[in-house]
Structures are given as C-alpha cells and as structure tokens.
C-alpha positions in Angstrom: 0.0 0.0 0.0 1.5 3.3 -1.0 0.7 6.6 -2.7 2.4 9.9 -3.7 2.6 11.5 -0.3 3.0 8.5 1.9 5.0 5.3 1.4 4.8 2.0 3.3 8.0 0.0 3.3 8.4 -3.4 4.8 11.9 -2.9 6.3 12.4 -6.2 8.1 10.4 -9.0 9.5 7.5 -7.5 11.5 8.9 -3.9 10.9 7.1 -1.4 8.6 8.0 2.2 7.9 5.4 4.9 7.2 7.3 7.5 5.2 6.0 11.0 4.8 6.9 12.1 1.2 5.2 15.5 0.6 8.4 17.6 0.8 7.1 20.5 -1.3 4.5 21.1 1.4 6.8 20.3 4.4 4.6 17.3 5.1 2.0 19.7 6.4 -1.0 18.2 8.0 -3.8 19.0 5.5 -6.9 17.0 5.4 -5.6 14.8 2.6 -2.5 13.8 4.5 -4.4 13.3 7.7 -6.9 11.0 6.0 -4.2 9.0 4.3 -2.3 8.6 7.6 -5.5 7.4 9.3 -6.0 4.8 6.6 -2.3 3.7 6.8 -2.4 3.2 10.6 -5.7 1.4 10.3 -4.3 -0.9 7.6 -1.1 -1.7 9.6 -3.0 -2.1 12.9 -4.9 -5.1 11.2 -1.7 -6.6 9.7 -0.6 -9.6 11.7 2.9 -9.4 10.1 3.4 -5.9 11.5 4.5 -5.4 15.1 6.6 -2.2 14.8 5.7 0.9 12.9 8.4 3.5 12.2 7.1 7.0 11.3 9.7 9.0 9.3 10.1 11.6 6.5 11.9 11.4 3.2 12.7 15.2 3.3 14.6 17.5 5.6 11.3 18.4 7.4 9.6 15.7 9.5 6.3 17.6 9.7 5.7 21.4 9.6 2.4 21.2 11.4 -1.0 22.4 10.1 -1.3 23.4 6.4 -1.8 27.2 7.0 -3.2 27.8 3.5 -5.9 25.2 4.2 -6.4 26.6 7.8 -6.9 30.1 6.3 -9.7 28.8 4.1 -11.2 26.9 7.0 -11.7 30.2 8.8 -14.7 30.8 6.6 -16.2 27.4 7.6 -19.0 27.1 10.1 -18.2 26.0 13.7 -19.7 22.6 12.9 -17.5 22.1 9.9 -14.4 23.2 11.8 -15.3 20.8 14.6 -15.6 18.0 12.1 -12.2 18.8 10.7 -10.7 19.0 14.3 -12.2 15.6 15.1 -10.5 14.2 12.0 -7.1 15.2 13.3 -8.1 13.8 16.7 -8.8 10.5 15.0 -5.3 10.4 13.6 -3.7 11.1 17.0 -6.0 8.4 18.6 -4.9 5.9 16.0 -1.3 6.4 17.0 -1.8 6.6 20.7 -4.1 3.6 21.0 -2.4 1.4 18.4 -1.5 -2.1 19.5 1.8 -1.9 17.7 4.9 -0.2 18.9 5.2 3.1 17.0 8.6 4.8 16.8 9.1 8.3 15.5 12.3 8.8 13.6 12.9 12.5 13.4 15.7 13.9 11.3 14.3 17.4 10.7 11.8 20.0 12.0 8.8 18.7 13.9 6.7 21.8 14.6 3.3 22.4 16.1 1.0 19.6 15.0 4.2 17.9 13.6 5.7 17.9 17.0 2.4 16.4 18.3 2.6 13.8 15.5 6.1 12.7 16.7 5.4 12.8 20.4 2.2 10.8 20.1 4.4 7.9 19.1 5.6 5.5 21.8 9.3 6.1 21.3 11.0 9.1 19.7 14.5 9.1 18.2 15.9 12.4 16.9 19.2 13.7 15.5 21.1 17.0 15.5 19.0 18.1 12.5 15.7 17.9 14.5 13.8 20.8 15.9 10.8 20.7 18.2 8.2 23.3 19.2 4.6 24.1 19.7 4.5 27.4 17.8 0.7 27.8 17.5 0.5 30.8 19.9 2.9 32.7 17.6 0.3 32.8 14.9 -2.7 33.3 17.2 -3.8 29.7 17.1 -4.2 27.3 20.1 -2.2 24.1 20.7 -5.3 22.2 21.9 -5.1 18.6 20.7 -1.4 18.2 21.1 -1.6 19.5 24.7 -3.7 16.5 25.7 -0.8 14.1 25.5 2.1 16.4 25.9 1.3 16.4 29.6 2.1 12.6 29.6 5.6 13.3 28.3 6.9 16.3 30.2 6.0 17.8 33.6 3.3 20.4 33.9 5.6 23.5 34.3 7.6 22.6 31.2 4.5 21.8 29.3 3.1 25.2 30.2 6.2 27.0 29.0 6.4 25.1 25.7 2.7 25.8 24.9 2.7 29.5 26.0 5.9 30.6 24.4 6.2 28.6 21.3 10.0 28.1 22.0 12.0 25.9 19.6 14.2 23.1 21.0 17.0 21.2 19.5 17.1 17.4 20.0 19.5 17.6 23.0 17.2 20.1 24.8 14.2 18.0 23.9 16.0 14.9 25.4 16.8 16.8 28.6 13.2 17.5 29.3 12.0 14.0 28.1 10.1 15.3 25.1 12.0 12.7 23.1 13.6 9.4 24.2 16.8 9.1 22.3 19.3 11.5 20.7 21.5 9.9 18.1 23.8 11.2 15.3 22.1 11.4 12.0 24.5 8.9 10.3 23.6 6.4 13.0 19.9 6.9 13.1 18.9 4.1 10.8 21.1 1.6 12.6 20.0 2.6 16.1 16.3 2.5 15.3 16.7 -0.9 13.6 18.6 -2.3 16.5 16.0 -1.0 19.0 13.1 -2.4 17.0 14.8 -5.8 16.6 15.6 -6.0 20.3 12.0 -5.1 21.1 10.7 -7.9 18.8 12.9 -10.4 20.4 12.1 -9.6 24.0 8.5 -8.3 24.0 5.4 -10.5 23.9 3.0 -9.3 21.2 -0.1 -10.1 23.3 1.4 -8.4 26.3 2.2 -5.3 24.3 -1.3 -5.2 22.9 -2.9 -5.4 26.4 -0.4 -3.0 28.0 -0.9 -0.3 25.3 -4.6 -0.5 25.6 -4.3 -0.3 29.4 -2.1 2.7 29.3 -4.3 4.5 26.8 -7.3 4.0 29.1 -5.3 5.0 32.2 -4.1 8.2 30.6 -7.8 9.3 30.0 -6.8 11.3 27.0 -10.0 10.7 25.0 -12.3 13.0 27.1 -9.7 15.7 27.0 -9.4 15.4 23.2 -13.1 15.9 22.7 -12.9 19.2 24.7 -9.7 20.1 22.7 -11.6 19.7 19.4 -14.1 22.2 20.5 -11.4 24.7 21.6 -9.6 24.1 18.3 -12.7 24.7 16.2 -13.6 27.9 18.1 -10.1 29.3 18.0 -10.0 29.3 14.2 -12.6 32.2 14.3 -10.5 34.3 16.7 -9.4 37.6 15.3 -5.8 37.0 16.4 -5.8 33.7 14.5 -7.2 35.2 11.3 -4.6 38.1 11.6 -1.7 35.8 12.5 -2.2 33.3 9.7 -2.6 36.1 7.1 0.6 37.8 8.3 2.5 34.5 8.2 1.4 33.6 4.7 2.3 37.1 3.6 5.7 36.6 5.2 5.1 39.5 7.5 6.3 39.6 11.1 3.8 38.8 13.9 4.2 41.4 16.6 1.4 41.3 19.2 2.2 44.4 21.2 
C-alpha cells in the first residue's frame, strides 16, 4: 500500500516504515495527508505481520504542522465544519496513541506544532542533531489544543506550560533533557540505532502483552475525554481575530508582533 505523499515500506520481519513524502508542502497536516495517515495506521494495525511501525520523513522536514493555507480557508467554515475537521485530526492522534503496535518516530528534521504532536504521540521518539521541536501555535494566534492532551504525559506540567505558552523551539538535545524525546543519536547512526531498537524489542517483548499494555495505558491516561474538549477549543479558535490576523501575516511573510 503506497501513494504519492505516503509510502509504506516493509523494512524487516515485523517492521514497517510509514514514510512522509510530501516535501514541497513540508509534510504539512492538511486533510488529505491526515486521511491517508488514518488509513495507513488502520491498515497496519490489522496486519498480523506488523508489530513495529516507524514513522519518518523522506525530506529535511519531519512535519511542519498544520497546512496554513488550508487553515486560512477553514476560517470561513461554520463552527460545525471546523469541529468535524478537528475531530478528523483527533482520529489520527487516537490511531497512533491507541495502536496495539509499537510506534517509533524517527525525526531527522523539524517537527513543529502539529508535527511535534505527531512525533510525540508515538511510543518512542528518536531524533538527531537536525531535528527541531516546538509548539508554535501561539505565535500565529492559534491554540495548541489537541497536542496538549498528550504532551502532559511526556513532560512535567511546568515545562508543558512554558512550551505551549511561548512557542519556543528546542533542538534534540534540549528535547531529550526534558524527556520530550527518548533518544538523541547522530544522523548517520539513526537508521542503525532504530533498527537495533526495533529488533531487540521484537525479540524480548510478547505481542499479546504489548497489545494489552498499550490499551491499558491509553485507558489509564484518560486522553479521549480531553481530546473531545480540545476539538471544541480548536474549532472555536479558528474564528478568533488573532488567529485570522496571525495566519494572514504568516502567509504574507510579515512579522507577527502582538504588542
């Protein structure tokens, strides 16, 4: 199963890679990419020969976050339509967070806003010196609603608050220090390290135990109820005057000063 913007590669026994391949758009999370990713994770979740999924990018950008051109057009949508679109993104995050497979993010470029959420929704995150992480939604007048629901499960509350309120950008070493990612490796060793990790996992971890444990943790984290509230916040925030102003300025390459 493959298409122009996503490739599925069987890398080894039980190991599949989902490769983002929409470099001209920075792998931005438009509705088309979101729908295709939902389909891909659904497909692999049912595949008995798949136990590990590696999410990666073929370009220098892992994922640039929301497609701002599309988001700008959505500002004319009704609240109900925006809520529907928000729930679609929620479905993608739920597919990753609740999957019975081990999902590894392999980040060798920028993972920004929703793209940072996409990486950190995965069970394990590897990143290199080329990686950058940040929740920059507030810089353009948007709200980091959905991604915040599981960010609090990765970093402590005070760090989470600073990341979401300031939009600060972190390199991989800084991200590792606050536990936003799990492993920092040099880019030339990334492929080898991820492969070794996945193979060691396959050898030592019971498939049935992993399936039950992941479902248990997903239920314990109680993310779903928070996500439903986040969808409402997301949909409403698209109509905020700051959001309309911020996205227009960004697309026109104008500086966003809020004073």
